[in-house]
N, C-alpha and C positions, 0 to 999 in steps of 0.2 A: 315046828314053830316054837320059838322060845316063849316061855310063860310070861305073861304080863304081870308085873309086880307093881303095886301101887307105890309111887314115889312119895306121895304125901298121904298117908293113911288117915283120912279124916273120919271121925266118929259119925255114924249114921245120923245121930241126933243133931250134929252140927250141920250136916248137909241138908237136912230136911226141916230146919227151924223156920219158924214164921216170924216175921217182923211186922209190927203194925205201923202203917204210914198214914198219917192224917193230912191229906192234901188240903183240906179246908181249914186246918188248924195252923200250927206254926212249924211243922216238920219241913225239912229241906233235904233233898238228895244231893250230895256232893259227889260229882263224877270225877274220879281220879283217872286221868288219861295216862296210860302207859304206852310208850311208843312201840311200834312193831307188833302189836297184839290184836289189831283189828279195832282198836279203841275209837278211831275216827269214824269208822262205819257204824259202830254201836252207838256212839254219841249222836250221830245224825239220825239214826232210827229213834232214839229217845225223843227228839224234838219233832220229827216229821211223821212217823208212822205209828206211834203208840195211840191206842184208842182210849180217850179220856172223856170225861164229862165236858171239860173245856180244853180242847187240844191246844198245843202251842201254836201261836200265830207266826207264820213264816212268810215273808215277802219274797217274791221272785227276785233273784239276783243278789239277795243279801245273805250273809253267812250266819248271822245271829237271828234267833227267833224269840218271841216274847212268850214265856211260859208262866202265865199268871194263874193264880188260884181261882177256882170257880167263884164268881161274884166279885172278884177283885180286879183292879186295873193297874196295881203297882207291885203288890207282893208276889214273889216268885216261889215256886216249889222246887225248882231245879237250878243248881249251881254247876254250870258246865261251860266249856268252850263255846258251844253253840247256843247258849242262852244268855250268858253274861260276858262272853268273850274271855280273853286271857287275863282276868281280873287279878290273879295272883302270880302272873308271869308265865312265860312260855314253858309248858310241860312241868308245872309245879308238882313237887313230890308231896308225899303224905305230910311231912313235917311242915313244909311251906303252907300247904292248904290248912292245916290245923291252926296255925297262927294267923293266917290271912283272912279266912272266910268270914269270921264274925265282923271284922272291921269293914270288909268289902260289902257285906250285906247291909251294914249300918249306913255306909255311904250311899247305897242304892235306896235308902229309905225303908228298909225291911228289918229294922232293929229287933222286932218281936220274934223273928224266926229263931229256930234252934237247929243245929246240925245233928244228924245221926252219927253214931260211932259204933 
């Protein structure tokens, strides 16, 4: 058997780092959907199957779910195809999302949010 060589040798510290995410605060997860990588399945799991204090609310037959912060009715913690729709265009890339997300969140009435990078 050929030896498996790491194609992208990430440092252990980079792979095991912890990121603080404050769902009750102003943090927002921006889901970058990359085609043909299982992103649709993963995105669906984010809104339907993740166990949270206040799970996303999904109506039967609807593609989008409401992912509000605990105790809130308007502010969202997730910016993805399944929570906000294609707000930045179909399959928006990193550059498009970086420039589009702040304005899209402001249009949704979530101007106080900040995105993680």
